[in-house]
N, C-alpha and C positions, 0 to 999 in steps of 0.2 A: 550657704546651702546651694547657691548657684554654682559655686566652685566644685562642690562635691558632686552635683549632678553632671557637671561637665566632665568631671573625671570619670564618672560611671559611663557616660556616653563614649568617652575615649576608650574605656576598657572593652566596651561592646562593639566598637567599630571594627572595620575590616583590616585595619593596620595591625601588624603583628606586635603583640605585647611581649614583654620579657617572659611571661609564663608560656605563651604559645611558642616562642622561640626555643625555650628549654625542652618543651614536649617534642617539637620537631627534631631537635638535635638528638634526643634520646631515641626517637623513631629511626632516624638515619643510622645511629650507631647500632641499634638492634638489627636493622635491615642489613647493614654491612657485616654484622656478625653472623647472620643466618644464611646469607647467600652462599658462602663457600661450602656449607654442608650440603646444600641441594645440588650444587654444581660439581661435586666430587664424582669422577667417573666410577662406574661399577668395577669391581674387581673381576679377575679372570674366573674365579670360582663361581661368582654369581652368574656370569655370562654362560659358563658351562652348565650350571644347574638349569638355567632357563632353556638352553638348547636341548638338554636331556629331557626336560619336561615336555617341550614342544614335540620332540621326536617320539617320546613315549605316548603322548596324546594322539599323534597322527597315526602311529602303528595300531594303537588300541581302537581308534575309530574305523580305520580302513580294514584291518585284518581280523579283529576279534569281536567287533560289535555285531556284524551281520551273521545270522545263523547259517547262511549258505556256505560260509567259509569252513564249515566242517568238512567239506569235500576237497579242500586244498591239498591234503596229504596224498590224495589219489594221483596227483600229477607226478611227484617223484616216484611213487610206486609203479606207475606205468613205465617210467624210464628204467627202473631196476628190472622189471619183468622183460623189457625189450632185450636186455643184455644177458639175463640169467636164464630165460626160457624162450622158446620159439612159438609160444601160443599167441598168435596175432589177435585172436578174438578178445582175450583178456587185456592185451595192450591197448587195443582200440577202445574197449569199454572203459577202462580206467583213464585213458586220455580224454574221453568225452566228459567223464565226471570231473577230471581235474581242470578242464578248460571252462566248464560251466560257471564256477564262482569267479574265475578271472574275467570272463565276459561281463558278469553282473557288476563286478567291482570297477571295470572300465566305465560302465555306464554311470556308476556312482561318482567316480572322480570327474567325469565329464559334466555331470549335473552340478557338482560343486564349483567347477570352473565356469559353468554357465551363470552362476550367481553374480559373477564379476563382469560378464560380457553382455548380458541381456537375453531376452527370449529368442529372438530371431537367430543370432549368432550361436546361442546355446543349443537350439534345436539342430543347427547345422553341425556343431561340434559333436553333439551326441550321436548323430547319424554317422559322422565320419569315423569316430573312434569305435562306435558300435560295429562298423563294417571292417575294422582293422583285422578282426579274426578271419573273416572271409577272404580278405585280400592276401593275408599271410598264407593261409591254406592254399589259395589258388596259385600263388607264386611257387610254393614248394611242389605242388602237383604239376605245374608246367615244367619245372626242372626235370621231373621224372617222366615227362612225356604223357601224363595222364590228362589228356585234353578233355575227354568226356566227363571226367570227374570235376574239372574246373567248370565246364558248362553247366552241368547238372547241379552242382552245389550253389552256383550263383543264381541259377533259375529258381532253385528251391528257396534261397534266401529272399528273393522277391516275392514268391508265393507266400512264404511264412509271414513276412512283414505285412503284406496287404490283406491276408485273410485271417491268420491266427492272431498276430499281435494286435492289429486294429480291431478285430472282432472281440478279443478279450477286453480291450480297453473300452470299447463301446458298451459291452455288457456290464462290466463292473461300474463304469461311470453311470450308466442308466439305472442300475440297481441302487447305488448309493444315493443318487439325487432324484429318485422316483418320488412323485410323478412329474418332476420338472423336465422340460425338453432342453437338452444341452445344445448349445449353438457354437459354431466355429466360423472362421473366416472363409466364406464361400469363394471369394476371388482367388485366394491362394490355393484352395483345393482344385479349382478348375485349371489353374496354370499347371499344377503338378499332374493332373490327369492328362492334359495335353502333351506334356513331356513323356509320360508313360506310353501314350499312344504312338508317339514318334519313335520311342525305343522299340515298340512292337513292330513298327514298319521296318526299322533297320534290321531286326532279327528275322522277320517274316520273308523278306524278299530273297535273301540268299537261300533259304530253305525251299521256297517255291521254285527258284531258278534250278536248284539241284534236282528236285523231284519231278519237274516237268521236262527235264533233259533238254533244256533250251540254251545251254551254255555254249559260247563260242569255242572255248577250250575247256574240255571236261576236267573238273578238279582244280583248274587254275582260275577260271573266271570268278567262281564264288569266293575264293580266297582273296582275289584282288578287290572284288566288290566289298567284302567284309572289312578289309583294311581301309579302303576309302571311306566307307560308311562310319567306321570307328573314329576316324579323324574328324568327320563332320559332327558326330555325336559329342565328341570332346569339346569342339567349338561351341555347340549348342549348350552344353552344361556350363561352360565358362560364361556364356552370355546370360544364362539363368542366374548364376551367382551374382553377376553385376546388376541384373534386374532386381534381385532380392535384397542385396545388401547396400546398393548405392542409389540407383535411379528411382526405384519405386518402393522404398522402405515403408511409406505410409500405408500401402496396401496390406502389409503384414503386421503393422503395429496398431492399426485402428481398433480392432476388437480387443487386443490386450490392454490398451490404454483405458478403454471404457470399463473393462473389468477391474483394472487396478484402481480406478477412481471410485468404483462402487464397493470395493472390498479393501478397506484400509487396514483391517485387522490381520490380513494375511502376511504382512511384512515380518512379523515375529516368527512365523513358520518358515520363511524363506531365508533365514539367517544361515550362512554357510558354516559348516563344522570345521573345515580346514581352510588354510589360506590358499591363495592363487598359486604360489610357487610350490606348495606341497602337492596341490592337484596335478601340476605339470610333472613333478618328479614321480608321482605314483602312476601317472599315465605312461611314462617312459618305462618304468620297471615292469608294469603289468603287460605292456605290449611286447617287451623282450621275452618274458616268460611264456606268453601265448605263442610267440614265434617258435620257441624251442619245442613246446608240446605239439605244435601243429606238424612239425616234421615227423615225429613218431606216429601221429594220428594218420597222416597220409600214407606212410609206409605200411600201416596195418590194415588199410581198407580192404584190399583184395583178400588177405588172409581171413579177415572177419567175415567177409561175404561167403567164403568157402566153408568156414567152420559153423556159421550160423544158418547156412542154406538160405540166404537172403539176397535178393538182387542188389547189385551195386547201385543201380539207379535209385532204389528206395533208400539206401544208406546215404547217397549223395544228396538227394532232393529233400528228404524228410529229416533224417537224424542229424546230419551235420548242420543244417540251418537252424534247427531248434536250439542247439547248443550255441551256435554263433550269434543268434538273436536274443540270447538271454538278457543282454543289456537293454536292448530296445523293448523287450517284453516287460521287464520290471519298470522301466522309466515311463513307458506309455500308460501302463495301468495306474501308476502312482499319480501322474498328471491328470488322468481322466477322473480319478477319485477326488482330486482337488478342483475339478471343474475348469481345467485349463486344456481344453481340447485343441487349441491352436498349437500348443507345444506337442501334444500327442500326435497330431497329424504331421508336425515337423519331424518327429522321431520315426513314426511308422511309414507314412507315405514318402517323407523326405529320404528315408533310408532306401526305400525301393527305387525312388528316382535316382538316387546317387549310384546304386548298384547298376541299374540299367543304362544310365547315361554316362557314367564315369568308370566304374570298376570293370564292367565287361569290355568296353572299348579299350581301356587301359591294359587289360590282360591280352587283348588281341595285338596291341602294339608291343607289349613286352615279349609275347611269343614270336612276333616278327623279328625282334632284336635277337632273341635266343635261337632263332632258326626253327621254331616249332610252328606247325601249320594250324595255329589257333584261329578259328573263323567264327562267324555269327550264325552258321548253320546249326541250329540246336535240334535238328530233326523235327519231323512233322508232329509227332505226338506232344513233345514239350512245347513247341511253338503254339500249337492250338490251345494248350492249357493256359499258357501265358496270355494269349489274346482274349480268351473268355474271362479270365480273372480280372484283367484290366477293365473290361466292359462292365462287369458286375460291380466292381468297386467305384468306377466312375458314376454309375447310376446311384449308388448309395450316397455319394458325396455331393450330388448336384443340388440338393435342397439346402445344404448348410446346417442341417440339424442331425442330432444323434439320439438314439434311445437303445434300450437293452435288446429289443427285438432285432434291430439291424446287426447287433453284435452276435446274436444267436445264429442268424442266417450266414454271416461270414464264417463263423466257426464250423458250422455244418458243411459249408462249401469246402473248407479245408480238409475235413474228414473224407469227403468224396475224392478230393485230389490225392490224399495220402493212400486211400484204398486203390486208386487207379494205378499209382506207381508201384504198389506192392505186387500187383499182378502183371506189371509191364516188363517186357524183356527188351533190352536195348539191342537192336539189330547190329549195331557197329561192334558190340562185344562178340557176337557170333562170327562176324566176318573176320 
């Protein structure tokens, strides 16, 4: 009995028995038999099918999922009308319709790319590619010597972002989250307001110098001052990017981190629909097509003004920016409805800051290279409008809170600005 118990103890011990050895050998044989099947590389047909599925999914999401893409065929139609007919009014109108979904899709692709880069960089990317339409239109207009169109379209883009886009975002966010008071990063808003006031100073001084007739060399001093101020503004914007992305990132991430900690369920909604490289490819394709349509749009501006009996200033300040800001408009409203006002401000105010501190000085430098006398003298009426707009928005942002009534006030201010430019006649056109 003692021997049997000792044998049982030996069987239950940690040493490998013949039974366990046979089981391990069978397991090894089965493992060695199964591994080759899992490590066999996929065939070319499987890889091609996967690529076709990925491409089909990407095209379906970007081109067919959004209802606004119904307007995409108007872009090629505008190109056909340009060569088949001489009706500039219809070419301009269909070009506007064709660029609208492209601008909105640019914002969508940038938003998808922002899912991989974070909120701060995402807001910067959204503002950058959202302003790609304005930059392309401005470069084409500069080539044609249409300096006033460049100035007025960029000014209109600033006004549209600060009043219409931000106003609609505040209004929709306030209605969706009523009666909650939405909050945003007050420090970031104050920094952006300071940059906008600096841009106003850079644009105001050449205009004052011109209209007070206190130039040392008439016509040359304001151009030299504009080019010098543009270089200073570009340095200031580069410093702002370093401040935002490197040295003081905690000022921009603090509110977002608190909100992310309080809202853990929002991760499912933030899942990107396309990959990072697909976003980059779509951004490239959409930007190229926008640049093509922008050329036909600029060529038809004067003809559209004559056929519609509408001032060029109204077309440049109101109509062009509304189309160009379609990306910012959609993104800002969507983020406000998700109670992410920090990204909304990064899109709307960040876009205005980028245009005033980067795009406008960049156009002055590009005009300098092209031999075009592009300056910062935006005329007295436009400069006064910009100055008052920046003051109104700065007062709206100083509390760090938002509600639907602030949105209503900003939208109504934009309607006043639009009506003012509809009855405004640009003196430089008459001269």
